[in-house]
C-alpha positions as CSV (number, residue, x, y, z in Angstrom):
1,X,54.5,100.9,232.9
2,X,53.2,97.4,232.6
3,X,52.8,94.5,235.1
4,X,54.2,91.2,233.9
5,X,54.5,87.7,235.4
6,X,57.6,85.5,235.2
7,X,56.9,82.3,233.2
8,X,57.9,78.8,234.5
9,X,61.6,77.9,233.9
10,X,62.7,81.5,234.0
11,X,63.8,84.1,236.5
12,X,64.4,87.8,235.9
13,X,67.0,90.0,237.5
14,X,66.0,93.7,237.5
15,X,68.4,96.0,239.3
16,X,68.9,94.4,242.7
17,X,65.7,92.4,242.6
18,X,65.3,88.8,241.5
19,X,61.9,87.5,240.3
20,X,61.1,83.8,240.2
21,X,58.4,81.9,238.2
22,X,55.0,83.3,239.1
23,X,56.3,86.5,240.5
24,X,54.9,89.7,239.1
25,X,56.7,93.0,238.7
26,X,56.4,96.4,236.9
27,X,58.6,97.3,234.0
28,X,58.6,99.8,231.1
29,X,56.3,99.0,228.2
30,X,59.4,98.5,226.0
31,X,61.0,96.1,228.4
32,X,57.7,94.2,228.8
33,X,57.4,93.8,225.0
34,X,61.0,92.5,224.8
35,X,60.5,90.0,227.7
36,X,57.1,88.8,226.4
37,X,58.6,88.3,222.8
38,X,61.3,86.1,224.3
39,X,58.8,84.1,226.3
40,X,60.3,85.0,229.6
41,X,57.2,86.7,231.0
42,X,53.6,87.2,230.2
43,X,51.4,90.2,230.6
44,X,49.4,90.4,233.9
45,X,45.9,90.9,232.6
46,X,44.3,89.5,235.7
47,X,42.3,92.6,236.2
48,X,40.8,92.3,232.7
49,X,38.2,89.8,231.8
50,X,38.6,88.0,228.5
51,X,35.7,88.2,226.2
52,X,34.2,84.8,225.3
53,X,35.4,85.4,221.7
54,X,38.9,85.8,223.0
55,X,38.7,82.5,224.9
56,X,37.2,80.8,221.9
57,X,40.1,81.9,219.6
58,X,42.6,80.9,222.2
59,X,41.0,77.5,222.5
60,X,41.2,77.0,218.8
61,X,44.9,78.0,218.9
62,X,45.6,75.6,221.7
63,X,43.8,72.7,219.9
64,X,45.8,73.4,216.7
65,X,49.0,73.3,218.8
66,X,48.0,69.9,220.2
67,X,47.6,71.2,223.8
68,X,44.6,69.2,224.7
69,X,43.2,66.8,227.3
70,X,42.6,63.2,226.5
71,X,39.1,64.0,225.3
72,X,40.3,66.7,222.9
73,X,39.4,69.7,225.0
74,X,42.1,72.5,225.0
75,X,43.9,72.6,228.4
76,X,43.1,75.5,230.7
77,X,46.8,76.2,231.0
78,X,47.3,76.5,227.2
79,X,44.4,79.0,227.0
80,X,45.8,81.0,229.9
81,X,49.3,81.0,228.3
82,X,47.8,82.4,225.1
83,X,45.6,85.0,226.8
84,X,48.1,86.0,229.4
85,X,45.5,85.7,232.2
86,X,43.8,83.1,234.3
87,X,40.6,81.5,233.2
88,X,38.3,79.0,234.8
89,X,37.6,75.4,233.6
90,X,34.0,76.6,233.2
91,X,35.1,79.3,230.8
92,X,37.1,76.7,228.9
93,X,34.2,74.3,228.8
94,X,31.9,77.0,227.5
95,X,34.3,77.7,224.7
96,X,34.6,74.0,224.0
97,X,30.8,73.7,223.7
98,X,30.7,76.5,221.2
99,X,33.5,74.8,219.2
100,X,31.6,71.5,219.3
101,X,28.3,73.1,218.1
């Protein structure tokens, strides 16, 4: 089983339940992989901390995709989307400082 979170602009019907954007629910690993690949949900990794290296790589990917603020920093939202978990602006800024060095 895996916990997933419904992405914006999607809703999921599972049995008699309906899950709206931001809702989390448990599903089989196979179903989670299928929904993640289609961009409908993301993994709920909120109980896991991302290593600074993971945030750094996600920041690079966000920058390459053009998902940046006016000053060129990657957006927190873009990094979160890539990682599948929430991060703080401080974590983003620390990754940005490492990229700038």
